[in-house]
N, C-alpha and C positions, 0 to 999 in steps of 0.2 A: 427567778432571774435576779441579776444584780444591778446595782446602780454604778454608773461610770463617773469617776471624779478625775480632775486634772491635778496632778501633783507636780510641783516645781522644785528645781534644784539649782542653786547658784554655782556657776562654774567660772573658771578664769577666762578673761577676755581673749587671750591668745592673739592679740592684735588691737586694732582701734587705738585708744589712748595709750595702750601699752607701748606702741612704737615711739610715742612722744616721751614716755618714761625712759626708753632706751637712749634717746637723744640726751635727756637730762642726766642719766648715769654717765654717758660719755663725757659730758661737760664737766661733771664732778671729777671723774678720773683724770681728765686732761689738766684740770686746774690744781689738783692735789697730789697726783702721783708722778707726773711726767718729769718733774725736776730731779727726782732721786738719782737716775743714772748719770746726770750731769753734775752731781755733787762735787766731784773732784775738780771739774773745770771752774765751778763757781767759787768754791772755798779754798782751792789749792794755794793760790798766792797769799791769801790772808793767813792761812795756817802756817805757811812757810815763814811769813813775817813774824809770827808769834813763836817760831821755833818748835812747833809741835806738829809737823806735817803728817807723818804716818800715824803717830800715837793719837793725835787730835782727830784725824779723820776716822780712825777706828772707833774711838770713844764716842764721837758724835753719832755716827751711823749705827753703832750697836745700841746706844740709848734710844735712838729714834725707832729702830725696829722693835726693841723691847717694849717701848711705850705703846706703839701701834698695836702690838699683839696682846699685851696684858690689858688693854682697854676692853678686850673681849669679855672680861669678867663682868663688865657693867652693861654691855650692849644688849644681851638678852633681856634682863630685867627692865632696862630703860625702854626698849621697844615694846615690851609687853605692857608697861604702865602708860606710856605716852603713844607714840606711833613712829614708824620708820621715817616719816617725813620730818617730824620735829627733831628727831635725833640727828638726821642728816643735815638739817639747817644749823644746829648747834655745832656739829662737827666741822662743817664748811667754814663757819665764822672763826672757830678756834684755829683751824689750819692757816687761814689767811693772817690772823692776828699773830701767830707764832713766827711766820716768815717776816712780816713787816717789823716786828719788834726786834729782829735780829740785825737790822741794818746798822745800828750804832755799836755793835759788839766789838770789844777790844780784848776779850779773853775767851778761853775755851769754855769756862763755866757759864758765861753769858750765852754762848751759842747752844750749849746743852740745855739750859733752862728754857730758852725760847723756842729754838728750832726743833730740838729733839723732844722735849716734854710737852710743851703747849701744842706745838704743831703736830707731834705724833699722836697725841690724844684726839685732836680734831680729825686727822686722817683716819684713825681707827674707827671713830664713830661714823664718819661719812661713808667709808668704804663698806662697812658691815651693813649699814642701813640700805644702801643702794642695792646690794646683793639680795637682801630680804625682799625689797620691793619688786625686783625682777621676778623672783620666784612666786610672788603672789599674782603677778599679772600674766605669767606664761606657764603653760603646762606642757603641751605638745611641742611648742616651738621654743622651749626654754634654752636649748643649745644655741639656736640662732640669736636669740636675744642677748644672751651672755657674751657670745662672740662679738656681735656688733657693738655692744656697749664697751668692750675692751679695746675697740678701735681707737677710742679717745686717748687711751694710754699710749697706744702705738703711735698715733699722730704726734702726741707730745714728745715721745722719745725721738721721733724723726726731726721735729722742728726745734726742740729745746736746745740741743747742743749748739746749733748754729746761732740761735737767739742769744744764748748765754755768752757766746764768744763775742757777738756784736755789742751786746749791752756792756760787757766789761771794757771793751775798747772805747766805747762812747761815754760811759758814766762811771766807770770804776766799780769797786765792790759795792759800796753803799747805794749808789744809784741803781745798779742792776738788781739788788735785792728788793728795793722799793717797787720797781717796775714789776718784778715777778710776784711780789705780794699783791699788787693791784690785779694781776692776771688771776691769781688764786681766788680773789673775791668773786669771780664768775661762778665758782662752785655753789654759791648761795642761789644764783639764778637756776642752776641745774636742779638743786634740791627742791625748789618751789614747784617743779614739774612733777614731783612724786606724789600725785594726788592719792587719797585713800582708794584702795581697789573697790570698796563697796559702792563707789560712785559710778563704776563702769562695769560691774560684773554682768554676765549674761545669764538669762534664766532658761534652763533646759527643762522643757515640759515632757512629762510622760504620763501614760494612762494608768489609772489604778482602779480595779474593779472591786467593789465592796458587796459582798453577798448579803441579801436581806432575808432570804428564807433560811430557816434554821437548819433544815436537813440538807442544804446545798453546801454547807460549810465544809470544805475539805482542805487539808493542809499537806505540806510536803515534809516528810520526815527528815529529821537530822541524820547525819551520817551514823551516829550512834544513838541508841535509845536512852533517854534521860529518865531515870527513876524518880519522878516527881514525888511519889509517895512510896516510902520504903515499907518492907514487911513489918518492921517494928512499929511504924506509924499506923499500919492497918490494925495491928493488935491493940494499939492505944485507942484508936477510934472505935473499935468493936467494944472495948471495955467501957468506954464512955457513953456508949449508946444506951437508951432506956432498956430496962430489963424486960419490958413487955413488947420489945420490938419483934420478937418471934411470935407470930400468931398462927393459929390453926385455921386452915380453910375448912369449909363445910365438908370437904371430902376427907378431912382428917390428916392431910399432908401438911407438913411444916412449910410455912411460906418463905422462911429464910433459907436460902441455899448459898453456902459459902463458896463462891467461885472467884478465881483470880483470872482476869483477862486483861490483855493489853489493848487499850483503846486510844484513839486520837483525842487529844484534849478538845479540839474543835468539835468533833462528833459527840463527845461526852456532853459538852455544853449545849449542843443542839437538842438533846433530850430533856433538858431542864424545862420546867413549865412556869415556875414562879419568877416574876420579873425581879424581885428583890435579890434572889440568888444570883441571877445573871448580872445585875448591876454591881454586886459586890466584887465581882471578878472582872469587870469591864476593862480595868487598867492592865490586866495580865496579857502578855503577848506570848502565848504558848502555842500558837498555831503551828502544827507540824511536829511538835514534840510528842512523846508518848509517856503514859503514866500507868503504873501498876495500881489498879483500884480494886479494893475489896468491896463488892457490891452485894446488896440485899434486894430481893424482890419484895417490896413492902408497899403499904398503902401510900397515897399521896401525901398525907400530913406527916407520917413518919419519914417518908422519903425526903421531905423538905427539911426536917430536923436533922436527919443523918447526913443529908447532902450539905447542909450548912457546916457541919463538922468537917466534912471532907474539904469543902472550899476554904475553910479557915486554915486547915493544915497545909493545903496547897499554897495559900497566900504567904505562909511563912517561907516557903521555898521558891517564891516567885523570882526574887532578884537573881540568885545564883543560877537557877535553871535557865532563865531567860537570857542571861548574859552568855552562858555556855552555848546555848542553842544559836544565838545570834552570831557568835564567833564562828561556829561551824558552817553556817549558811553564807558567810561572807566569801566573796571571791578571793583568790590568792593574792591579788594586788592590794587588797584592803586589809589583809590579816595583820601586816606589820603595824598599820596605824592603830588597830585595836590593841596590839601588844604594847605600843608606845604610850597609850593613854594612861595617865596616872590613876592608880587605884584609890578608891575612896576609903578613907580611914573610918573605922567604926568607932574610934574614940579620939576625935580631933582635939578635945579639950586636954587630953593627956599627952599630946604630941610634944616631943622635945623641941627645943630651940633649933638644934642641929637638923632635925628632920624637916622643920619648916624651911630652913635655909636650902636644904637639898631639893625640896619640892619647888620652892620659888625660883631657883636657878637651874632646875632640871638637871641636877648633878647625877641623877640616876642613870643618865646616859653612860657614865663611866663604868657601869656594871656590864656593859655590852662589849664582849671581847672583839667582835668584828669592827665596831666603831672605834675602839682603841687602836686596832691595827691600822685603820684608815688614818687616824691622827698621826700615828708613828710614821707611816709612809709619806704623807703630805708634809709633815714637819721636817723630816730628814731631807726631802727633796728641796724644801724651801731654804734650808741652810746652804745647800749647794748653789742654789740660784742666786741668793743674796751675795754670797762670797764671790761668785763668778763676776757679777756686775761690778763689784768693788775692785776686783783684781785686774780686769781687762785693760782699763786705762793705764795702770802701772806696768802691765805686761807690754803694752805697745810702746810706752815711753822707754822701757828698758831695752827695746829693740831699736831705739833711736828715732822713732817717729814723732813729729811735732804735734802741737795741740790741734792744728788744722787737720792733720792726717787722722788723728784720733777721733775728732768730731765727725769727719766724713765716714770713717769705719762704723761708728756707732749709728749714724744716720742710715747707712745702707742696711745694717742689721735690723733697724726698726722698720724699714720698708718691707723686707721679707717677713718680718713678724706680723705687720698689718695685713699683708696679703694672705697669710695663713689664717688669721683670725676672721677675715672677711669671707674667704672661700670655703673653708672646711666645716663650719657649724651646720649648714644645711645638709651636707653629706653625712655628718655624724648623727643627725637627727633621723636619717632614713635607714642607716645600717642597723642590723639587729645584733649589735654588740654593746655590752655595757660600757658606761663611761670609764670605769676603772681599767678595763682591758685596753680601750683606746689610749688612755693616759699612759699605761705601762709600755705599750708599743712605741709611742712617740718619745717617752722618756729614755728608752734604750738608745734610740738613734740620736737623741739630743746629747746624751753623755758621750757617745762614741765620737760624734762630730766635734765636740769640745776637746776631746783628747787629741784628735787629729790636728785641731787648731793650735794646740800647745806646741806642736813640733814644727810649725811653719815659721819662716822668717821672711820669705819673699812677699812683696806687696800684693801681687796677683793672687798667690796662694792664700794669703791671709784674708783678702777680700772674699774669695770664693767660699772658704770655710766659714767665715762669719755670716755670710748670706744664708748658707745651708743651715747653720746653727740657729739663725733667726727663724727660719721656716719651722724647724722642729720645736723651737721654743714656743711659737704661736700655737702649734698643734697640741702641745702639752698643756699650756696654760688655759686654753678654752675648756678643757675638761678638769682643771685643777679643783675648782670649787664645786663643780657639778657632781663630783664623786660623793660629796656630802649630801647635797639635796636629793640625789638619786637614792640614797640609803635611808635618810630620815624623813619622817612625815613633816608636813608644813608647819604644824603647831610647835614642833620641836626644833625647827630650823634655826631660829635666832639663838637659842641656847647652844645648839650643836655647832653653829658657826663661831660663836663666842669662845667656846672651849677649844675649838680648832685654832683660833688665834692665840690663845694662851699657850697651847702646846707648841706652836711655832716660836713664841717668845722664849720658852724654856729651852728649846733645842738650840736656838741662836746663842743664848747665853752659855750653854754647855759646850757646844761643838765649834763655835767660831774661833775661840782662842787656840785650840789645838791645830786648826788649819793655819792660823797665823804663825804658830810655832814651826810648822813644817816649812813655811816659806823662810822664816828667819834662820832656822838651823841649816837648811840646805842651800839657802840663797837662790833657790830655783822657783821661778814662776810656773814653768811647765809642770813640775812635780806637784805644786799646789793645785793646779787645774786637774791633774790626774786624780788627786785625792777627792776632789769634788765629784768626779765621775764615779768613783767608788761609792760615794754616798747615794748617788742616784741608783746604782745597781743594787745596793742594799734595800732601798725602797721597793724596787721591783721584786726582789727575791722574797721579801717579807710577805708581800701580797700573793705571790705565786704559791708559797707554802700554805697560806690560809686557804686558797682555792683548792689545793690538793686535799687538805684535811677536811674541808667542808664537803668536797666531792665524795671522799671515802666514807664519811659518816652518813651522808645522805643515801648512799648505796646500801648501807647496812640497815637503814630504817625503811627502805623502799618496800612497799607492800604492807608494812605494819602500820605506818602512819602516813598522813598526807604530807606532801613536800611543802617546805616553807619558802619564804622569800629569799632565804640565804642560800638555797640550793643553786648550784651552778649548772647552767644548761650545757648541752653537748658542744655547741659552738665555742663558748667561752673556755671550756675545758681544753679544747684543741689548741686554742690560741695560747693558753697558759703553758701547755706542754712545749709548744714551739718557743715561747719566751724563755723557759727554763733551759732548753737546749742551747739557745743563743747565748744566754748568760754564761753557761758552762764553757762554751767554746771561746767566748770573749775573754773570760778570766784566765783560761789556759794559755791564750796567745799574747796577753798583755805584757808579760815579762819580756817576751822577745821583741814585740813591736815598740813598746814604750819604755824600755829600760833607760834610765837617766843617770848614768854615773856622774859624780861631781866634777870629773875632769873633762866632760864633754863640752863642746863649744857651740855658740850660736852667733851668727853674723849680726852685727848691729851697725846702724848708720849713726853718725854723729856730726856735729858742726863745730868747728874750732873757732868760730867767730868771723872767719874770713869769707863766709858765704859758701864755701866749698864743702861737699860731703865727703867723709872719709869712712872707710870700712874698718870696723873695730871688732876684734875677736873677744867675745865675752865668755868667761867661765863662771856663769851664774853668780853675778855680783862683782866679779873682778874683771876690769877692762884694761886693755892696753892698745896703743896705736900700732897698727901693723906696718 
C-alpha cells in the first residue's frame, strides 16, 4: 500500500486583497493618465502665447509618448530586481514632480524637459508596474480586474476636461498646473496598495500517493519512449563488465543471456535489492519513461557491480531525459511556460556580455514571430489611438465649436468608454473566444465609427458617433494589454510588456509624422482620421493572416505531433474568416463612402464677436463667410 501526503500549490488570490489592488490601480491611472486627453485645453493658450501652438503641442506630446514607451526598456529589469510596488511608487512620484515643475514654464524646452521627460518616465514606470501587479493577483478574473482598473482612467477623462476648464478660469495656467500636480500626488497612495502578492496567495491542496512497496511502483509512459540507454551504451557497458561475468551453471549452460527488453524505469528499480544502488538514483525522476537495458542473469554480487555501471550511465542521461519526459507529460496549457523558461547554459563562465544582457532583459522574446506580430498590431493600433485623441479637439474647433462644446463632447465620449469598461469584462471572461479575437472585432467597429464621425458636422450626429466610438474604444482597450498576458507566461510578463512599450514608442516616432503630413498637405482633418482607420485595419489584417498561416500549418502537422498553444481552435478560425471578409468588403466600399476631394466642403459655425453664430463654408482649411 502507499502513504498519502498533502501537497500544496500557491495560486493567485483572484479576489480578496486583489480588489483593493484594483482600486489602487484605478487611483494611479486617474492621477497619472487622465490629464492627457485634456492637454490641448490646458496648454493651448500657453502655447499660442509662445507662438508654437501646433508645433509645440506635437513636440511635447510626441516626446511624452516616446518617454513613456521607451521607459519599458528598464521596467522589466527594475521589477525583477526590486518589485512592482517600489517601481510604481517611484513612477508616481516622478509623474507628480514633472507636472508640478512645469508650472513656471515660459518656453517649450522647459515643458518638454519637465512634463514630457520627467513626467513621462514616471507614467511609464507606474503604468507598467500596476499592470504586472494585476496579473499577479488575478488569473481567472483577470479581464474583470483590468477592465475595472481602467475605469479610473475613464472617470478622469470624464471629469478632467470640465475641471481643467474651471481651473483655468479661476487660477490661470500656473495655478491650474499646480492643482493638477497635487491631484497627481494621489498616485503615491494608490501605489501603496500594491502589496506583494505573496502576502495574499491562496494555497491549493491536493493529494499525492507515494508507493512504499517496491513492486507496486507503476508509472505512466510518456507519449514517446525515451531511450535512456542507447545500444552503443550497452556495448560500452558490456565491454566494461568483468571478464568472468559469464559463469557456467552446474547444468553447463551459460548464465549470461543477452536479451534486449523494454522495461519501465520504476519497475526496473523495484527489482534492485541493494539500498546503495537505489540511493544513488533517488534524485532521478524517471517514472513513466522507458529504457532499453541490456541485462544479464547473474549472481547478486556481480549484478550489483554491473547494475552500478548501468545506473552510472543512466545518471549521465538523467537531465535531458527527465526534462523531455516532463515536457511531454505537461498539459497543453503549461507547455508554453516550459518553452518560455530560459535554458541553462553549460558554460556560463564563457557567456558573452551580449548574451547576459539578452538573458537579463528577456530579449529572447524577440525570436518569437507570433509575439512580434502581436507587438506590430498593438503598436500600429496605438499610433492610430494617440493621433485620434490629439486630432479630435482640433477637428471640433475647425467645425466652429467652442471649448465648452469640445469639453462636453469629450466628457460624453468618456461616459460611454467607462460604461464599456465596466460592463464588458465579465462577459469577455465567460465567452470562449481569445482576447485577440475580441480585440480584432472591437477594433474594426472602432475604426469604422471614427470614419463615420469624420464625415459629420451636425451637433447631434457628432454626439451620437462620439458616444458610439467611445463604446467601441472601451471594448477594444479592455483587451489591449490582455493580448500580451494571454500569450506570455507570468515570469516573462514584465519583459514582454516592457518590449511592447518600446515598440509603441518606435511606431509613434516613425508613423506620427506622416499622419501629420497628411493633415498639413491636404488641409483635411477627415482625411487624417480616415488614415488612422486604415492603420487599425492593417493591425487586424496582420493578425488575421497570422491565424490563417498558423491554422494551415497546424492542419499539416495534425496526427504527426501534438497541437501546441499557438494552434487556433475552430471558433477562433470562424471569427477570423468573418473578420477578413468584413475587411475586404469595407476596403472595397471605402473609396465610394469616404472619398474626400479637396474641393468638398464642410459646414462650420463661427462667432464674429457680436455673439451671433454664422454659417461658414470650409474647404479644408480655407473659410469664407456665406
